[in-house]
N, C-alpha and C positions, 0 to 999 in steps of 0.2 A: 329452418335456417341453420346452416352449418357454422361451427365455431372455428372459423379460419381467419387468420390475421390478414388485415388489408395491407397490400404492399405499399411501402413508402411512409407508413404512419407507425409511430412507436409510442409506448406508454412507459413511464418510469414510476416505480413505487416511491412515495415520498420518504418513508422511513428507511428502507433498506437500499434504495437507489438502484434496484434491479430493473433491467430493461425487458419489456415484453412487446410482442407484436400487438398491433391495435385490433381489438375485438370490441364489439358493442357491449358485450357482457362485462368485460374488464373496465371499459370506459365509464361505466355507471358507478364504479367503486370510488368513494371519496378519497381514499388514500393513494390514488393513482392520478398522475397528470400527463397530458400529452406533450411530447417533446419532438423536436426536429431530428432528422437523421444525424445532423452534425453534432447535436447535443448527446445523442444516444451513442454514437460511435466516433469520437473525436480523432481516433487513430487513422481513420479513413481520409480525413481532411487536413492532414499535416502540411505545413508549408515546406518549401524546399530546404530552408534553413533548419527547421525542426527535424526533417528526415536526415540531413547530414549530421546533426548533433547526436541523434539517437543511434546512428550507424557507427560512430567513432567509439572505439573501446575506451573505457575509463582508465585514467592514469593512476588512480588510487589503488594501493595494494590492499585488497580485501581478504588476504590470506589469514590463516590462523596465527594468532600472536604466540610467539615463542616464549616458553617458560624457562629460559636458560638462567635467568637472574636468580641469585641466591638472596635470601633475606639478609638485610644489614645486621651486623652484630652490634650490640650496645657498646658504646665507648667505655663505660664504666661497669665492670663486672659486679660491683656491689649493688648498683641500681637494678641490674638484671636479677640478682638474687632476691632483692626485696620485692620486686614485682612478681616473681614466680611463687613466693610464699603464700600460703592460704591465710585468710583473714581470721 
């Protein structure tokens, strides 16, 4: 018997959630469960609304935060001097 996956049947590892093609050898493992194709590959079964939502670019600016701001100076120089002294 060859170790070839059966078409249309899939197995998912319970701990790592990895998807495998169905083979009798893997199906005997207790850490594996059989799942439908829709559970294994949800991106193939997206609704029209979900496809439109994923195709739109995000409006959020995900660029690098600029480090132009300088740290605020203490209002009272005596407090800053006390804070910088060693104990």
